[in-house]
N, C-alpha and C positions, 0 to 999 in steps of 0.2 A: 624310564630306565634308571635304576638306582646307581648312584655314583660310587666309585671306590674311595672318594675323598669326602669327608664329612662337610667341609666348608662349602661344597657346591651341591649338596643334596636337593635343595629347592630349585636349582637353576633349570632342571630339565622340564619342570612343570610350568615354568614361567611363559607368559605370552610375549615377552620381550626377547627379540632375536639376539641382542647383545648379551643379555643375562644367560641365555642358553649357550651361546658361544663360549662364555667364560666358564660354564660348567664343563665344557669339553677341554678347553685350553686352560687347565686348572693350575699349572705351575710352570716354572722355568724349564724343567726338563722336557715337558711336553712341547714347548716352543722350539727347543733345541733339536728334538727328534724330528719335528716337521721341517726345520731348516735343513738338516742332514738328508732327509728324504728328498727334498726339492733339489739338493745338490747331487743326487744320484746314488746315495747310499741305499742298499737294498737288504743286506743280510744283517743278522743279529751281531755277528762279529764286527762288521763295519761300523755299526752304531756304537758298539762297546769301545772299539779302538779309537774312533774319532772323538768321542765325547768324554771318555774316561769315567763313565758312569758305572755304578755297581750293578751286578747282574740282577739282583732282586728289584731294584728301582727300575731298571730298563725293562724287565719283563712285565712289571706292573703297568708302566706307562704305555708300552706297546699294546697290552691287553685292553687298557682303557680306550685307546684310540681305535682299536679294532671293534670293541663293543659299541662305540659311538658311531661307527661307520666311516671314520675318516681314513683309516688304513685297512688293508686286508692282508691276511697271511696266505701265501701260496707255496705249494711244495717247490723245493729247489732241487734241480736234477743232480748236481754234483757239489758237495757230498750229499747223500740221501738224508742224513741226520739233520740238516739245516733247512730253514724255511726262509722265504723272501718276504719282506714287508714293503708295501707300496702305498702311495696315496691314491685314493679313488678319484 
């Protein structure tokens, strides 16, 4: 799977589990997103509010974690426009 981040492009084809993990956990924001998810944050708005992260960076990091299978997006019932992100 190609990475969204140039520095970790070779990590996914590596036989080393640590190197592959570093390909997924590529930067500080990714670790902070996982921390917030483990603390019970589920919506985009909750992540944005608690981290003070820019929307473009947040969307990119969530998409990266979803692409890697660490998180999944689920429809959120109220309001309909929002989705929920959770750790698998």
